[in-house]
N, C-alpha and C positions, 0 to 999 in steps of 0.2 A: 501492501498499501505505499503510496505516496500525499505529503499532505504540507500544507504551508503554513507556518507557522507564523503570526506580527509581534513582534516583541519591541521590548525596551531598548536602551544603551547599547546598542549597537554604534560605537563610534567608528573604531579603523579595522584592521587586516589582522593585529592583535587577538582583536574583540574575536574575531571570524574564526582564527585561530580556534582559540582556546573552546567554541561553542562545537567547531566539526572535531576537535580532539575527543574534546567530554561525549558528546554526541555519541560517537559510533564509537566508542568504547564499551556502550550498555550492550547487556545482551540485546539480539534483535534488529538494532539497527544497521541497516546496511552500508546507509549516506549519510551523511548531514553534510550543508549546502544553505551555507548564510551567503545572506546579503546586505551588504554595510548601509548603500543607497535607498533604498525599499525599507531598510531593517523586518527582511525576512527568513525566515530560515525552512528551505523546503527540505523534509525527512524522506528517506524510502525505506519502512523498518516493516518487519512482520510481526501483523496484527497475533499471531496466536502467539507468539512471545512478551510482548510489551502495547499497553494502549496508548494513545494518544497523550491521556491526564498523564504520562508515569515518563513521556519525553517533555509536557511542558513542567512536571516538578523538577527534572533537572536541570533545565534550563530558565528557573527560576532559584534555585540552589547555587545557580554559579553566577548569576547574577541579571540575568537577562529572562522576566515577567514579560508573558504577553502584552499587549499594546493594554492600558486601563489599571493596569497591576501592580505600577509601580512604587519603589517607598526612597525614603531614602538610603535605608540600610543596603537595598540592590542595588541601590547606582554605587553605593561604597560596593559592596562586593563585587560589582561591575566594572567598576576601576583595576583592584583586586585581579581579576579573570582576566583585563585588557592588558597589561605589565605583565604578568606570566607567561599568557599568550608570544605578545614581541619576544622577550627572553627564549622562549621554548622553537621560536620560528627561524631563531637564525640559526 
């Protein structure tokens, strides 16, 4: 199954790297393609292994909640995730 998630806080390539790596480590996720221009993440996953709610929970945990579900704590988490993504991309 392929689903597009509209998320908050994607700012750069570091964010996209963190999202891609974080989601693709989850059982049942075959591919994750974040896109910062539109704030979307397209995810190919096996719905028998993982639900869309599980993907949403992971995105939120990394600091990239669905549009409208943002708060100061999630913004701060996204900055940390962004920096980690930048470091691991190099």
